[in-house]
Every structure is written in structure tokens, then in C-alpha cells.
N, C-alpha and C positions, 0 to 999 in steps of 0.2 A: 562324673559319668555324663555322657551326652547321648541324646537320642534324637533322631531326625525322622519324621514321618508326616504324612499328610493327615491332618486332623479335620474332619468335617465338623463344622459348627453351624448352628442355626442363628441367623440374625433376623429377628422378627419371624421366623418360621421359614426362611429361605436358606438353602444350603450354600455355604461358601467354603473355601479351603484356605488354611494358613499353614505355615511351616513352624513346627515346634522343635526345639532342641533342648537337650540337657548336656551339661558339661561339668568337668571337674579339673582341678589343677594337677599337673604332674609334680614330680619332686623338685623341679626347677621353678615352680610357681606359674607355669604357663598353662592356659586352658587348652585342653585337647578334646577332640571329638571322639565319641564311641557310638557306633551304630547300635540300634536295638537288636535284641536277640531275634534272629529270623526263625529260630526254632519254636518260639512261643506264638501260638495263634489263638484267635478268638472267634467264636461262632455263636449264633443264636443270641446276639446281644439285644436286650430289650430296651426300646425307647417308649416314652409315654407322653400323651397329651391329656392332662387331667385338671380338675378343679383344684384350687389352692387352699382348701379348708381342712387342713390337718389330717389328710388321709395317710394310711399305711400302704405302701406298695412293695413289691418284691423285685429287687434288682436281680436280673437273670443274665447269665452268659455261660458259655462252655469254654474253658481254657485248656489248651493242650500243649505239651512239649515232649519230644522224644528223649530229651535230656533229663526228664523228671522235673517236677515242680516242688518248690520248697515253701512259697508263701504267696498269698493274694492280699493286696492292699486296696481298700476303698477309701477314697480321699475327696473331700470337698470342703475347703476352708470356710466359705460363707455360712455353712450350716454346722461348723465345728465337727465335721465327720473325719475321723482318722482311725480306721480299724484294720488290723492285720489278722489274717486267717492262716494259721499254719496248715500246710497241705503236703501230701506225698503222692507218688504215682505220676503217671504221664498225663492223666486227664482229671479235671475237676469241674463240677457244675456249680456255679455260683447261684444261690437262691436265697438272697439276703433281704430280710424285711427292713424297710426304711420309712420312718415317720416324717412326712412333709411338715415342716414348721407352719403353724397357722399364720405367721407373719411373713411367709416367703413371698418374694417379689413375683409379680406376674411377668415372667420372662422365661427364656430357655436357660435351664441350669444343667451344667455338664459335670457329671460325677466321674471321676477318674478311677479306672480299674487297672491296677498295676500288678503284673505277675513277675515273680523271680524264679528262675529255674535252679536246678541243683548246682550248676556251674557258676551261679552268680549273675548270669545274664538277665536282662529285664526287657519287658515290652509292656505297652499299655494301650488301652482304648478308652472310650468315653461312652457313658450311658446318658442320653439326653432326656431331660424331664421338662416338658413344656407346660408351664402353669398358665392357665387361662381362666377367666371368669366364665363358667359354663352356664350361668343363669342368663341365657340369651333373651333378648327382647322378642326375637322371632325364630322359629324353626319351621322348615319346610319339609314336606314329605315328597320325596322324589321316587318316581317309578320308572325312570329311564336309566340306561346302563352307562352312559358316557356324558361328559360335560358339554359336548357339542349339542346334544339334544336339549340342554337347558337354555340355550341361547336362541335368539331370533323369534321367539314366540311373542304374541301381542300381549297376552295377559293370562294369569292363572296357572302358569307353569314355572317352577314346581308349585304344588298346592300348599298354602300356609296352614299350619296347625293352630289350634286355639291354646293360648297360655292360660291354664286354669289355676295355677299356683306357682310358687317359686320353683324353678327348675322343672316344672311339670307341664307337658304339652299333650293335647288330645285332639283326635279327629275322627269323624265318621267317614270312612273311605269305601268307595265301591270298586271292587276288583272285577273287571269285565271278563277276565278269563281265570282259570285256575293257575296256581303257581306264580302269581305276580311277585316280583322281587322289589323291595322298597328299602331305602335308606333315608336318613334324616340329616338335613344340612342347615346350618345357620347362614351360610352364604348362598343365595339363590342361584348363583351363576357358576359355582365350582364345588368339586368334591374334595378339594384340598385347602388348607391342611386338615380340616375337620369334616368328616362324613361319618355320622354315627350309625353303626351297624353291629352285627353280632361278632363276638369274639370267636376266632377260628378254633379256639380250644374249649369253648363253652357257649353253645348257641343260646343259653338262657341269659347270658350277660351281654351287655353292650360295651363297645370300645369306641373311642373317638377318632383314632388315627385313620384318615381317609385312604392311606396306602395299604392298610391291613384289614379294615373292617369288611365284613361280608354282609350282603343284603339279608333282611328278614324275608323269608319266603312264606307267602300266604297260602291258604288251602284252596278250596273250591271257589268258583266265582260267587260273588255276593258282597253284601255290606259287612264291614268290620268296624268295631270301635277299638281304636289304637291309642294307647297311652304310653308315653316315655318319660323317664326322669333322668335328666342330664347330670345330676349330682350323684345319685345312687347307681346310675348306669344300669337301670333295669327297664323292662317294658312288659306290657300285656297286649294281647291281641285276642279279641272276643268277637264271635259272630254277632251281628246286629240285625234286628228285625225292623224293617221300615214301618213308619207310623203314618197315619193319615191316608188320604185318597190322592192318587196321582191325577194331574190334569189330563183331560182328553187330548188337548192340543196346546202347543206353545208356538208363538209366532214372533218374529222380529217386526217391529214397527218403527219407522223413522226414515233415515236416508243414509247414503254412503256406501251402498252395495253396487259394485260396478256394473253388474248385469241386470240391474233393475232401475233404469233411468227414469221411469215414471213414478217411482216410489218417493213420496215426500210427506210423510206423516199421515197418510190415510190409515184407516183402522179396519179395512175390510179387503178381502181378495178382489182383484188379483194383485193389489199393490201392497201386500204384506208378504212375508216369507214364512211359510209353515216349516218348522223344524221336523226332522224325521224321528219318530218315536222308536226307541229300541224294541225289538221283538221279544226280548227276554225281560228287561227291566222297564216297567211302565213309567218310572220316574225319570228316565234318562232320555234326553233329546239331543240330537246332533245335526249338523249341516255343514257341508263344505261350500264356502262362498268366497268370492273375491271382494276385498275391501278396497275401495278407490273411488275417485270422482268419476261418475259416469260420463260418457261422451255427450257433449251438449250442455253439461252443467259446469258451474264455476265455483261452487262452494268447496272449502278445503278441510272440512271435518266430518267425521262419521258420527251422527247423532242417532241413537236408537234405544229402545227399551224392549221388553218382552211382554206379550199379552197372552191370554187364553183364547184368542180369536172370538171374543165375546164383547166387541166394542171396547169401551174403556172400563168395564166393570171390574175385572181383576187383571193386575199387571205386576211386573217386576221392574224396578229400576236397579241401580247398582250402588255399592258402597263407595265407589270412587269413579269419577268420570273419565279419567285417562288410563288408569291401571287397575281396573276392578278385579276383585278376587271372589266376590260373592254377590248374589242377587238379593234384593230387599223387596219382599212382597208388599205391594201397595205403599211403597215408600222409596227412599233413596234418591239418586240423581241420574239424569240422562248421561249417556256417554258423550264425550267431546274429544274424539280421537283424531289427530291430524292425519290427513290422507292426501294423495296426489293423483294425477291422471294415470300414473303407473300402478296398476292394481297388484295387490299381494293376496295370495290364496291362503286361507286358514280353515282349519276344522274347528267350528264353534261347538262347544259342549256346554250343556246346562243340565245339572242334576237337581230336579225339583224336590228331592228328599233332603239333600244337604245344602242346597243353594250354591253349590260350587259352580263357577263359570270359568271357562277356559277358551282361549283362541290359540290353537296350535298351528304353527307355520307348516305348510305342506310343500 
């Protein structure tokens, strides 16, 4: 018997196509081709991206044939899977539990689903199981809808979560408006192949497939404590009450702001930049500024810190000089960000409750 069809496979998590054929000898010993049964169709085929630690998943697909079905086979030799399910009728929904071996390789595994109709015709498809180590070093919280919004920012976008245990990540996050939609990504520049979000069939559970996961939708504006587990694929979102007292003012001190040519590490007005305090959240400060070498200057890096406009008494430096993600109160390092005479405009964000810092390209 021979079958010819396009079979999408994943190589590293990228789709390619190959031609697969099946054949058998005729009575003269010559191999002959036989096309797959066009009457057998597959729908709602489930693919997976999961951790490789002995989980049980459910292989799912709908198989149909107007000629009637006689059997469904599930085949994957590397895992010694060879199961035949006798069926009848024109439609059958596969919902078959499968235990992933604990020693399964971290790769894409293709489980063959083969259907035979009442006339002996066959057709097959594949269920892809992508096994990855989901105990990521870093996971980022993204509150943007598309990958283009992840690129081009100076720092802090998407926002990194704190890894508090194996597979477990946590963050205090401020939603500026109600209904903010968030997903969780290990690759800070892309939503594929993995973007962790809710299962379309169960909003209480997470899935990893970036093409299928839905954002977690937050409630009213305010702070939230968000925790996710990438192994158990669950999450919690709880309202969070800010602690401490918000600073009355926050200012940039240093140099590298294009429209402030006289600014060069003075610590008082007018040669510092006061950030705008949010009218609702007293911990949130923002300012839209051009970063670049001012006219008449020759230096090539933006060096700055933040202060409370109280001399050098209280200040914040950063966890990293070139790609900061958080402010460090009375500690850290100055920025050392390369700039040119061509300025770039950013929305600078500082949350004094969480110490989150961002520079979002405008």
C-alpha cells in the first residue's frame, strides 16, 4: 500500500514539509503506488509543547469518513506505542491518554494517527509533541499584543519576573487600566513557539503554545501579585496592596538627554529632570524624553541615576548599566548607555513600589 501526502514536521520548532509514501508489491513483485483515501479526514488535531517529566496528555482528533470507519491506529515506535482502536460509524473522536516517558528526548515527537475505512482505504496524520525543559532561567511578563511591540525598546520591556523556585515565577505588577491582558514568555523578543497563557477550553489552566494560548485578563486598575508554575501550568492572580510611602518627587540626574545640553551631573533644578507623578498611583513616575548627545557636546554615552530631588540623600541606581530592569535604592550602578547625535524618544517609567524601570520607544 502506498500513501503520498504532505506531512508538516517540526525541526527545532520550525515547520517544514516532506513527502511521505507507502507502497506494496503487486503479484509480480513490483512496487505500486496507492493514494490515501480521500474520504478519510482529520480535524481538531491536538499538538503539544510540554515539559518532559512523565506527564500524561490526551491525544485528540476527530476522524471522519462517509464510507464508514473500521479502526484507528496510534503508532510511535520510539516509545513502543502501537495501539489499535476498533471503531464504527462515519465519525470518531479520539481522546486517548498517553504517558510521556520520563526519559523522552527533548525534541519534537510525531505520533502517527492512522485511520482505516470500511472499504480498506487508509489515511493518516500526525500529532506533534514538542518536549522542552520548561524550567526556564527567565520568564517575562508581556502586556503587549504583538511581537513588534517587544522590539526597539531601550530596556525593561517585557518585564522580567522573579524566579522564586523551580518552574515558579512571581511578580508584583501594576495595571494602569482595567482589563489589561498579559502573557508570559521565555524569549523576550517573541511569542513563538512559547507564549504561556490560558487554555481556550479552561481559563484556569495555562498552555504553552504561542499560537493557541490566550492572555490572562486582569481586573480593575491596580497592583497584582502574579505567580505562575511552568511545570504544573497553573497560575494565581491576587490584588496587592502597596507598602511604604511613595516619594514626593523623582528626578533624573546625569547626562545624555538631548534637550538638556547644560545637564551634567548637577543635583538641583534646572539641570535635573523631574519625572511626572501619576495622578492615580503615587508610586508611578513617567517622562517622555529624547536620549542622545546634545548639540555642542561630544560624549557618547548616557549616564544617569534617579534621586528624590533632595541633593544626594536618597537615590536609585540600577541593577545593570546598559540593560537595566530594576532600580536599586541607595545602591546599584550608573547607566552607561551608548548614544549618538541622532536622538531617540522614549517613555521612561519608574515604579517606586516595585522598582521596575522601563524605557519604551515612542
